[in-house]
C-alpha positions in Angstrom: -32.9 7.0 -21.2 -32.0 4.7 -18.6 -28.2 3.7 -18.0 -27.2 0.5 -17.2 -24.6 -0.1 -14.5 -22.8 -3.2 -13.7 -22.3 -4.7 -10.3 -19.0 -4.0 -8.7 -17.6 -7.1 -7.5 -16.3 -6.8 -3.9 -12.6 -6.5 -3.2 -11.5 -9.8 -1.3 -8.7 -7.8 0.2 -10.6 -5.3 2.0 -12.2 -6.3 5.2 -12.9 -10.0 4.0 -13.6 -12.9 6.4 -10.8 -15.5 5.4 -8.0 -17.1 7.1 -5.4 -15.0 8.5 -1.7 -16.0 6.9 0.0 -15.5 10.2 -2.5 -17.5 12.8 -4.4 -19.4 10.5 -7.8 -18.5 12.2 -10.9 -17.7 10.1 -11.3 -13.9 11.0 -12.0 -10.6 9.3 -8.7 -10.0 7.4 -7.1 -6.9 5.5 -4.0 -7.2 3.0 -1.2 -5.6 4.2 2.6 -5.3 3.3 5.2 -4.5 6.1 8.7 -3.9 5.3 12.0 -4.2 7.6 15.5 -3.2 6.8 18.4 -4.6 8.6 21.4 -2.4 8.2 25.0 -3.8 8.2 27.9 -1.7 7.9 28.5 -2.8 4.3 25.3 -4.5 3.3 21.7 -4.5 4.1 18.9 -6.9 4.2 15.3 -6.2 3.4 12.6 -8.4 4.8 9.1 -8.1 3.5 6.0 -9.5 5.0 3.0 -9.4 2.9 -0.5 -10.9 3.2 -4.1 -11.4 4.7 -3.9 -10.5 8.6 -6.4 -10.4 11.3 -6.6 -7.5 13.6 -4.4 -9.1 16.6 -1.6 -10.4 13.9 -1.7 -7.1 12.1 -1.0 -5.0 15.5 1.6 -7.6 16.7 3.6 -7.9 13.0 3.4 -4.2 12.9 5.2 -3.4 16.3 7.7 -6.3 15.6 8.7 -4.8 12.4 8.9 -1.2 13.8 10.8 -2.4 16.8 13.3 -4.3 14.9 13.4 -1.7 12.2 14.3 1.0 14.8 16.9 -1.1 16.7 18.7 -3.0 13.5 17.8 -0.6 10.7 20.0 2.4 10.5 23.4 0.7 10.7 24.6 1.7 7.2 24.7 4.9 4.8 21.9 3.4 2.4 20.1 1.9 5.4 20.0 5.4 7.2 17.9 6.5 4.5 15.7 3.3 3.7 14.8 2.7 7.4 12.8 6.0 8.0 11.1 5.2 4.8 10.2 1.7 5.7 9.1 2.9 9.2 6.6 5.5 7.7 5.1 3.4 4.9 4.5 0.6 7.6 2.5 3.1 9.7 0.6 4.1 6.8 -0.2 0.4 5.9 -0.9 -0.2 9.6 -3.5 2.5 9.8 -5.0 1.9 6.5 -5.6 -1.8 7.6 -6.6 -0.9 11.1 -9.4 1.5 9.7 -10.7 -1.6 7.6 -10.7 -3.9 10.5 -11.8 -1.3 13.4 -15.2 -3.4 13.8 -13.5 -6.9 13.7 -13.1 -9.0 16.6 -9.6 -9.6 18.3 
């Protein structure tokens, strides 16, 4: 008895060629979400960057978000807890997207 399998549609967010939403060039992109916390003594602000990025923009935005997160993040009670979480999730997102784009041209 033969079983039928339906073809699996490719996931467009994984290593697809498309327009980078940061630099607008046509390259291989991966879907990424990065977060940054800006702690203020009595308030905090969260900045989120979500989109398809090429390898060059991914690297650039990752280091921008990590640097500003380390510098501006932990200035408040809640921010002291949230900032390390964002730093870890950004690192995981970066490594995951980088592995998808490892053969992509810069």
